[in-house]
All heavy atoms as TSV, in Angstrom:
chain	resi	resn	atom	element	x	y	z
A	1	MET	N	N	86.511	84.538	165.097
A	1	MET	CA	C	86.000	84.175	163.807
A	1	MET	C	C	84.476	84.213	163.812
A	1	MET	O	O	83.878	84.758	162.901
A	1	MET	CB	C	86.491	82.782	163.419
A	1	MET	CG	C	85.881	82.284	162.142
A	1	MET	SD	S	86.074	80.532	161.834
A	1	MET	CE	C	85.061	79.809	163.068
A	2	LEU	N	N	83.889	83.666	164.844
A	2	LEU	CA	C	82.438	83.626	164.926
A	2	LEU	C	C	81.853	85.031	165.005
A	2	LEU	O	O	80.842	85.326	164.374
A	2	LEU	CB	C	82.004	82.795	166.130
A	2	LEU	CG	C	80.513	82.567	166.295
A	2	LEU	CD1	C	79.983	81.809	165.078
A	2	LEU	CD2	C	80.237	81.778	167.554
A	3	MET	N	N	82.507	85.923	165.731
A	3	MET	CA	C	82.031	87.307	165.830
A	3	MET	C	C	82.103	88.004	164.475
A	3	MET	O	O	81.240	88.818	164.148
A	3	MET	CB	C	82.830	88.084	166.877
A	3	MET	CG	C	82.614	87.594	168.292
A	3	MET	SD	S	80.890	87.665	168.799
A	3	MET	CE	C	80.654	89.414	168.862
A	4	CYS	N	N	83.115	87.707	163.675
A	4	CYS	CA	C	83.221	88.300	162.340
A	4	CYS	C	C	82.078	87.827	161.450
A	4	CYS	O	O	81.515	88.614	160.679
A	4	CYS	CB	C	84.553	87.942	161.703
A	4	CYS	SG	S	85.962	88.750	162.464
A	5	ILE	N	N	81.719	86.569	161.556
A	5	ILE	CA	C	80.620	86.038	160.746
A	5	ILE	C	C	79.293	86.642	161.184
A	5	ILE	O	O	78.465	87.004	160.346
A	5	ILE	CB	C	80.600	84.503	160.811
A	5	ILE	CG1	C	81.854	83.957	160.130
A	5	ILE	CG2	C	79.339	83.936	160.182
A	5	ILE	CD1	C	82.036	82.478	160.254
A	6	VAL	N	N	79.097	86.807	162.486
A	6	VAL	CA	C	77.877	87.437	162.980
A	6	VAL	C	C	77.806	88.894	162.518
A	6	VAL	O	O	76.751	89.376	162.097
A	6	VAL	CB	C	77.803	87.331	164.521
A	6	VAL	CG1	C	76.688	88.183	165.079
A	6	VAL	CG2	C	77.638	85.881	164.947
A	7	ALA	N	N	78.936	89.588	162.552
A	7	ALA	CA	C	78.973	90.978	162.077
A	7	ALA	C	C	78.696	91.043	160.579
A	7	ALA	O	O	78.022	91.962	160.102
A	7	ALA	CB	C	80.328	91.599	162.388
A	8	ALA	N	N	79.188	90.076	159.828
A	8	ALA	CA	C	78.936	90.050	158.389
A	8	ALA	C	C	77.452	89.846	158.105
A	8	ALA	O	O	76.888	90.514	157.231
A	8	ALA	CB	C	79.758	88.943	157.739
A	9	ILE	N	N	76.831	88.950	158.831
A	9	ILE	CA	C	75.390	88.721	158.637
A	9	ILE	C	C	74.610	89.987	158.973
A	9	ILE	O	O	73.692	90.376	158.246
A	9	ILE	CB	C	74.921	87.515	159.483
A	9	ILE	CG1	C	75.535	86.232	158.934
A	9	ILE	CG2	C	73.396	87.424	159.502
A	9	ILE	CD1	C	75.323	85.021	159.812
A	10	GLY	N	N	74.994	90.648	160.048
A	10	GLY	CA	C	74.348	91.919	160.406
A	10	GLY	C	C	74.556	92.982	159.347
A	10	GLY	O	O	73.646	93.761	159.053
A	11	SER	N	N	75.727	93.018	158.767
A	11	SER	CA	C	75.998	94.001	157.709
A	11	SER	C	C	75.165	93.712	156.470
A	11	SER	O	O	74.678	94.641	155.822
A	11	SER	CB	C	77.482	93.991	157.351
A	11	SER	OG	O	78.255	94.403	158.448
A	12	PHE	N	N	75.021	92.432	156.129
A	12	PHE	CA	C	74.204	92.089	154.973
A	12	PHE	C	C	72.734	92.433	155.217
A	12	PHE	O	O	72.032	92.855	154.302
A	12	PHE	CB	C	74.346	90.617	154.613
A	12	PHE	CG	C	75.664	90.270	153.980
A	12	PHE	CD1	C	76.398	89.181	154.428
A	12	PHE	CD2	C	76.178	91.020	152.940
A	12	PHE	CE1	C	77.611	88.856	153.841
A	12	PHE	CE2	C	77.388	90.706	152.342
A	12	PHE	CZ	C	78.109	89.617	152.791
A	13	ILE	N	N	72.276	92.252	156.452
A	13	ILE	CA	C	70.883	92.590	156.776
A	13	ILE	C	C	70.658	94.087	156.636
A	13	ILE	O	O	69.599	94.523	156.171
A	13	ILE	CB	C	70.532	92.081	158.192
A	13	ILE	CG1	C	70.449	90.555	158.192
A	13	ILE	CG2	C	69.215	92.686	158.677
A	13	ILE	CD1	C	70.291	89.946	159.567
A	14	GLN	N	N	71.666	94.885	157.024
A	14	GLN	CA	C	71.550	96.343	156.922
A	14	GLN	C	C	71.934	96.857	155.538
A	14	GLN	O	O	72.055	98.050	155.331
A	14	GLN	CB	C	72.414	97.014	157.984
A	14	GLN	CG	C	71.947	96.750	159.382
A	14	GLN	CD	C	72.810	97.451	160.418
A	14	GLN	OE1	O	73.838	98.018	160.092
A	14	GLN	NE2	N	72.369	97.399	161.653
A	15	LYS	N	N	72.155	95.957	154.599
A	15	LYS	CA	C	72.476	96.261	153.205
A	15	LYS	C	C	73.799	97.016	153.053
A	15	LYS	O	O	73.944	97.858	152.178
A	15	LYS	CB	C	71.335	97.031	152.549
A	15	LYS	CG	C	70.054	96.234	152.465
A	15	LYS	CD	C	69.008	96.943	151.676
A	15	LYS	CE	C	67.735	96.199	151.486
A	15	LYS	NZ	N	67.325	95.171	152.308
A	16	ASP	N	N	74.766	96.709	153.920
A	16	ASP	CA	C	76.128	97.240	153.786
A	16	ASP	C	C	77.009	96.092	153.282
A	16	ASP	O	O	77.704	95.427	154.049
A	16	ASP	CB	C	76.629	97.778	155.115
A	16	ASP	CG	C	77.918	98.560	154.992
A	16	ASP	OD1	O	78.388	98.737	153.845
A	16	ASP	OD2	O	78.441	99.002	156.021
A	17	ILE	N	N	76.960	95.881	151.975
A	17	ILE	CA	C	77.565	94.703	151.360
A	17	ILE	C	C	79.088	94.711	151.503
A	17	ILE	O	O	79.694	93.683	151.822
A	17	ILE	CB	C	77.173	94.609	149.871
A	17	ILE	CG1	C	75.655	94.608	149.702
A	17	ILE	CG2	C	77.787	93.386	149.212
A	17	ILE	CD1	C	74.957	93.462	150.391
A	18	SER	N	N	79.732	95.848	151.288
A	18	SER	CA	C	81.202	95.889	151.330
A	18	SER	C	C	81.733	95.556	152.722
A	18	SER	O	O	82.717	94.827	152.853
A	18	SER	CB	C	81.722	97.249	150.865
A	18	SER	OG	O	81.314	98.271	151.753
A	19	LEU	N	N	81.088	96.060	153.756
A	19	LEU	CA	C	81.517	95.741	155.124
A	19	LEU	C	C	81.264	94.268	155.438
A	19	LEU	O	O	82.071	93.626	156.115
A	19	LEU	CB	C	80.790	96.628	156.131
A	19	LEU	CG	C	81.216	96.483	157.585
A	19	LEU	CD1	C	82.686	96.855	157.744
A	19	LEU	CD2	C	80.355	97.332	158.477
A	20	GLY	N	N	80.187	93.721	154.918
A	20	GLY	CA	C	79.897	92.302	155.128
A	20	GLY	C	C	80.934	91.409	154.476
A	20	GLY	O	O	81.373	90.420	155.063
A	21	ILE	N	N	81.353	91.768	153.266
A	21	ILE	CA	C	82.381	90.985	152.581
A	21	ILE	C	C	83.706	91.084	153.320
A	21	ILE	O	O	84.417	90.085	153.489
A	21	ILE	CB	C	82.513	91.445	151.116
A	21	ILE	CG1	C	81.254	91.059	150.353
A	21	ILE	CG2	C	83.740	90.830	150.452
A	21	ILE	CD1	C	81.175	91.620	148.963
A	22	GLU	N	N	84.062	92.279	153.792
A	22	GLU	CA	C	85.303	92.443	154.569
A	22	GLU	C	C	85.270	91.608	155.840
A	22	GLU	O	O	86.271	90.985	156.212
A	22	GLU	CB	C	85.512	93.907	154.919
A	22	GLU	CG	C	85.868	94.775	153.744
A	22	GLU	CD	C	85.944	96.243	154.109
A	22	GLU	OE1	O	85.897	96.576	155.315
A	22	GLU	OE2	O	86.055	97.060	153.190
A	23	ALA	N	N	84.128	91.559	156.510
A	23	ALA	CA	C	84.006	90.765	157.736
A	23	ALA	C	C	84.121	89.272	157.431
A	23	ALA	O	O	84.730	88.523	158.206
A	23	ALA	CB	C	82.686	91.077	158.431
A	24	LEU	N	N	83.564	88.827	156.308
A	24	LEU	CA	C	83.681	87.413	155.941
A	24	LEU	C	C	85.126	87.041	155.623
A	24	LEU	O	O	85.601	85.970	156.017
A	24	LEU	CB	C	82.789	87.092	154.743
A	24	LEU	CG	C	81.299	86.975	155.024
A	24	LEU	CD1	C	80.542	86.759	153.727
A	24	LEU	CD2	C	81.024	85.863	156.008
A	25	VAL	N	N	85.839	87.923	154.921
A	25	VAL	CA	C	87.241	87.652	154.606
A	25	VAL	C	C	88.063	87.617	155.884
A	25	VAL	O	O	88.906	86.725	156.078
A	25	VAL	CB	C	87.788	88.708	153.615
A	25	VAL	CG1	C	89.290	88.604	153.482
A	25	VAL	CG2	C	87.125	88.542	152.266
A	26	LEU	N	N	87.823	88.548	156.784
A	26	LEU	CA	C	88.545	88.560	158.056
A	26	LEU	C	C	88.231	87.311	158.878
A	26	LEU	O	O	89.121	86.706	159.476
A	26	LEU	CB	C	88.194	89.818	158.855
A	26	LEU	CG	C	88.933	90.028	160.157
A	26	LEU	CD1	C	90.435	90.182	159.904
A	26	LEU	CD2	C	88.403	91.234	160.881
A	27	GLY	N	N	86.972	86.901	158.884
A	27	GLY	CA	C	86.592	85.678	159.585
A	27	GLY	C	C	87.282	84.459	159.014
A	27	GLY	O	O	87.706	83.567	159.742
A	28	PHE	N	N	87.420	84.403	157.673
A	28	PHE	CA	C	88.110	83.281	157.048
A	28	PHE	C	C	89.589	83.280	157.431
A	28	PHE	O	O	90.166	82.223	157.726
A	28	PHE	CB	C	87.968	83.351	155.526
A	28	PHE	CG	C	88.787	82.325	154.814
A	28	PHE	CD1	C	88.410	80.999	154.820
A	28	PHE	CD2	C	89.956	82.673	154.166
A	28	PHE	CE1	C	89.167	80.045	154.183
A	28	PHE	CE2	C	90.719	81.737	153.516
A	28	PHE	CZ	C	90.334	80.415	153.523
A	29	LEU	N	N	90.229	84.449	157.421
A	29	LEU	CA	C	91.651	84.507	157.762
A	29	LEU	C	C	91.911	84.117	159.208
A	29	LEU	O	O	92.959	83.554	159.519
A	29	LEU	CB	C	92.200	85.908	157.483
A	29	LEU	CG	C	92.321	86.289	156.010
A	29	LEU	CD1	C	92.767	87.732	155.883
A	29	LEU	CD2	C	93.266	85.363	155.279
A	30	LEU	N	N	90.976	84.397	160.091
A	30	LEU	CA	C	91.152	84.050	161.502
A	30	LEU	C	C	90.740	82.612	161.810
A	30	LEU	O	O	91.018	82.109	162.891
A	30	LEU	CB	C	90.345	85.012	162.383
A	30	LEU	CG	C	90.814	86.460	162.347
A	30	LEU	CD1	C	89.878	87.323	163.188
A	30	LEU	CD2	C	92.238	86.592	162.824
A	31	SER	N	N	90.098	81.950	160.863
A	31	SER	CA	C	89.671	80.577	161.087
A	31	SER	C	C	90.861	79.628	160.942
A	31	SER	O	O	91.915	80.015	160.442
A	31	SER	CB	C	88.591	80.188	160.068
A	31	SER	OG	O	89.173	79.987	158.802
A	32	PRO	N	N	90.706	78.366	161.351
A	32	PRO	CA	C	91.805	77.402	161.193
A	32	PRO	C	C	92.182	77.139	159.741
A	32	PRO	O	O	93.241	76.605	159.465
A	32	PRO	CB	C	91.251	76.126	161.829
A	32	PRO	CG	C	90.203	76.580	162.756
A	32	PRO	CD	C	89.619	77.822	162.153
A	33	TYR	N	N	91.347	77.513	158.795
A	33	TYR	CA	C	91.652	77.302	157.383
A	33	TYR	C	C	92.296	78.516	156.735
A	33	TYR	O	O	92.663	78.457	155.577
A	33	TYR	CB	C	90.376	76.945	156.612
A	33	TYR	CG	C	89.782	75.662	157.079
A	33	TYR	CD1	C	88.611	75.648	157.805
A	33	TYR	CD2	C	90.411	74.458	156.815
A	33	TYR	CE1	C	88.076	74.461	158.258
A	33	TYR	CE2	C	89.888	73.269	157.262
A	33	TYR	CZ	C	88.713	73.278	157.974
A	33	TYR	OH	O	88.193	72.107	158.420
A	34	GLY	N	N	92.452	79.601	157.447
A	34	GLY	CA	C	93.007	80.813	156.878
A	34	GLY	C	C	94.514	80.891	157.017
A	34	GLY	O	O	95.267	80.135	156.397
A	35	ILE	N	N	94.975	81.811	157.835
A	35	ILE	CA	C	96.408	82.065	157.995
A	35	ILE	C	C	97.176	80.835	158.492
A	35	ILE	O	O	98.262	80.552	157.979
A	35	ILE	CB	C	96.631	83.288	158.907
A	35	ILE	CG1	C	96.100	84.546	158.201
A	35	ILE	CG2	C	98.104	83.469	159.248
A	35	ILE	CD1	C	96.111	85.783	159.059
A	36	PRO	N	N	96.673	80.069	159.477
A	36	PRO	CA	C	97.430	78.877	159.896
A	36	PRO	C	C	97.636	77.861	158.775
A	36	PRO	O	O	98.695	77.247	158.672
A	36	PRO	CB	C	96.578	78.277	161.020
A	36	PRO	CG	C	95.793	79.410	161.544
A	36	PRO	CD	C	95.517	80.284	160.368
A	37	MET	N	N	96.646	77.691	157.909
A	37	MET	CA	C	96.788	76.733	156.808
A	37	MET	C	C	97.796	77.239	155.778
A	37	MET	O	O	98.551	76.449	155.213
A	37	MET	CB	C	95.429	76.485	156.145
A	37	MET	CG	C	95.464	75.350	155.159
A	37	MET	SD	S	95.942	73.765	155.881
A	37	MET	CE	C	94.509	73.362	156.837
A	38	VAL	N	N	97.826	78.545	155.546
A	38	VAL	CA	C	98.825	79.107	154.637
A	38	VAL	C	C	100.225	78.874	155.204
A	38	VAL	O	O	101.146	78.491	154.481
A	38	VAL	CB	C	98.570	80.610	154.399
A	38	VAL	CG1	C	99.722	81.258	153.650
A	38	VAL	CG2	C	97.277	80.810	153.640
A	39	GLY	N	N	100.384	79.072	156.503
A	39	GLY	CA	C	101.678	78.823	157.137
A	39	GLY	C	C	102.097	77.371	157.032
A	39	GLY	O	O	103.260	77.069	156.751
A	40	ALA	N	N	101.170	76.464	157.240
A	40	ALA	CA	C	101.489	75.041	157.136
A	40	ALA	C	C	101.872	74.668	155.710
A	40	ALA	O	O	102.785	73.861	155.490
A	40	ALA	CB	C	100.297	74.204	157.596
A	41	THR	N	N	101.215	75.275	154.734
A	41	THR	CA	C	101.536	75.009	153.334
A	41	THR	C	C	102.930	75.515	152.990
A	41	THR	O	O	103.692	74.825	152.290
A	41	THR	CB	C	100.492	75.663	152.417
A	41	THR	OG1	O	99.201	75.180	152.782
A	41	THR	CG2	C	100.754	75.359	150.965
A	42	VAL	N	N	103.281	76.689	153.480
A	42	VAL	CA	C	104.612	77.251	153.217
A	42	VAL	C	C	105.690	76.378	153.850
A	42	VAL	O	O	106.718	76.091	153.230
A	42	VAL	CB	C	104.694	78.707	153.725
A	42	VAL	CG1	C	106.119	79.217	153.716
A	42	VAL	CG2	C	103.809	79.609	152.890
A	43	ILE	N	N	105.461	75.913	155.071
A	43	ILE	CA	C	106.434	75.047	155.750
A	43	ILE	C	C	106.604	73.735	154.986
A	43	ILE	O	O	107.723	73.257	154.789
A	43	ILE	CB	C	106.006	74.805	157.210
A	43	ILE	CG1	C	106.168	76.092	158.007
A	43	ILE	CG2	C	106.816	73.679	157.841
A	43	ILE	CD1	C	105.596	76.026	159.408
A	44	ALA	N	N	105.488	73.153	154.539
A	44	ALA	CA	C	105.575	71.905	153.770
A	44	ALA	C	C	106.318	72.121	152.451
A	44	ALA	O	O	107.098	71.263	152.027
A	44	ALA	CB	C	104.172	71.366	153.500
A	45	PHE	N	N	106.117	73.271	151.821
A	45	PHE	CA	C	106.822	73.585	150.583
A	45	PHE	C	C	108.328	73.666	150.819
A	45	PHE	O	O	109.116	73.101	150.065
A	45	PHE	CB	C	106.290	74.905	150.015
A	45	PHE	CG	C	106.996	75.364	148.783
A	45	PHE	CD1	C	106.786	74.730	147.569
A	45	PHE	CD2	C	107.872	76.433	148.840
A	45	PHE	CE1	C	107.434	75.164	146.432
A	45	PHE	CE2	C	108.525	76.874	147.709
A	45	PHE	CZ	C	108.309	76.237	146.501
A	46	PHE	N	N	108.727	74.352	151.900
A	46	PHE	CA	C	110.150	74.473	152.202
A	46	PHE	C	C	110.765	73.127	152.581
A	46	PHE	O	O	111.914	72.843	152.242
A	46	PHE	CB	C	110.413	75.500	153.305
A	46	PHE	CG	C	110.295	76.914	152.816
A	46	PHE	CD1	C	109.549	77.836	153.524
A	46	PHE	CD2	C	110.923	77.330	151.661
A	46	PHE	CE1	C	109.441	79.141	153.087
A	46	PHE	CE2	C	110.823	78.633	151.210
A	46	PHE	CZ	C	110.079	79.546	151.926
A	47	LYS	N	N	110.015	72.283	153.279
A	47	LYS	CA	C	110.514	70.941	153.598
A	47	LYS	C	C	110.717	70.126	152.324
A	47	LYS	O	O	111.690	69.395	152.202
A	47	LYS	CB	C	109.550	70.220	154.532
A	47	LYS	CG	C	109.648	70.660	155.962
A	47	LYS	CD	C	108.734	69.823	156.845
A	47	LYS	CE	C	108.854	70.217	158.286
A	47	LYS	NZ	N	107.982	69.410	159.151
A	48	GLY	N	N	109.803	70.256	151.385
A	48	GLY	CA	C	109.945	69.543	150.121
A	48	GLY	C	C	111.156	70.012	149.341
A	48	GLY	O	O	111.902	69.201	148.778
A	49	ILE	N	N	111.388	71.322	149.320
A	49	ILE	CA	C	112.570	71.859	148.639
A	49	ILE	C	C	113.830	71.367	149.327
A	49	ILE	O	O	114.811	71.009	148.675
A	49	ILE	CB	C	112.513	73.397	148.602
A	49	ILE	CG1	C	111.444	73.856	147.635
A	49	ILE	CG2	C	113.865	73.984	148.182
A	49	ILE	CD1	C	111.243	75.350	147.593
A	50	ASN	N	N	113.823	71.325	150.649
A	50	ASN	CA	C	114.977	70.879	151.421
A	50	ASN	C	C	115.305	69.418	151.096
A	50	ASN	O	O	116.469	69.048	150.950
A	50	ASN	CB	C	114.730	71.085	152.915
A	50	ASN	CG	C	115.971	70.922	153.725
A	50	ASN	OD1	O	117.089	70.978	153.202
A	50	ASN	ND2	N	115.794	70.742	155.023
A	51	GLU	N	N	114.280	68.576	150.983
A	51	GLU	CA	C	114.511	67.161	150.654
A	51	GLU	C	C	115.057	67.000	149.240
A	51	GLU	O	O	115.907	66.151	149.010
A	51	GLU	CB	C	113.220	66.373	150.820
A	51	GLU	CG	C	112.804	66.208	152.252
A	51	GLU	CD	C	111.493	65.456	152.395
A	51	GLU	OE1	O	111.020	64.879	151.400
A	51	GLU	OE2	O	110.925	65.463	153.506
A	52	VAL	N	N	114.594	67.809	148.322
A	52	VAL	CA	C	115.111	67.745	146.944
A	52	VAL	C	C	116.572	68.156	146.912
A	52	VAL	O	O	117.387	67.520	146.249
A	52	VAL	CB	C	114.243	68.627	146.018
A	52	VAL	CG1	C	114.926	68.789	144.647
A	52	VAL	CG2	C	112.854	68.050	145.852
A	53	ILE	N	N	116.907	69.200	147.645
A	53	ILE	CA	C	118.298	69.672	147.677
A	53	ILE	C	C	119.206	68.632	148.308
A	53	ILE	O	O	120.319	68.390	147.848
A	53	ILE	CB	C	118.386	71.024	148.402
A	53	ILE	CG1	C	117.715	72.117	147.561
A	53	ILE	CG2	C	119.834	71.401	148.688
A	53	ILE	CD1	C	117.603	73.442	148.267
A	54	LYS	N	N	118.740	67.952	149.377
A	54	LYS	CA	C	119.558	66.937	150.047
A	54	LYS	C	C	119.773	65.718	149.154
A	54	LYS	O	O	120.776	65.048	149.256
A	54	LYS	CB	C	118.882	66.506	151.344
A	54	LYS	CG	C	119.048	67.503	152.458
A	54	LYS	CD	C	118.418	66.968	153.738
A	54	LYS	CE	C	118.577	67.966	154.862
A	54	LYS	NZ	N	117.959	67.466	156.100
A	55	SER	N	N	118.825	65.413	148.268
A	55	SER	CA	C	118.971	64.228	147.427
A	55	SER	C	C	119.907	64.455	146.242
A	55	SER	O	O	120.296	63.504	145.583
A	55	SER	CB	C	117.600	63.786	146.922
A	55	SER	OG	O	117.089	64.741	146.030
A	56	ILE	N	N	120.244	65.697	145.978
A	56	ILE	CA	C	121.117	65.994	144.833
A	56	ILE	C	C	122.544	65.720	145.175
A	56	ILE	O	O	123.194	65.636	145.995
A	56	ILE	CB	C	120.959	67.452	144.369
A	56	ILE	CG1	C	119.577	67.649	143.794
A	56	ILE	CG2	C	122.006	67.821	143.359
A	56	ILE	CD1	C	119.284	69.054	143.335
């Protein structure tokens, strides 16, 4: 994640905006708030649905 952010800063310095934005998005997805948080949210959603179904 840190390497992606450093690459993004370097891309912005060299005025390659699209590559910098792609590196920032990739850095976010690899961070603890990216893909792992999406997975945790999906699991919590399914657990909530499971509890609703069991209470019926």
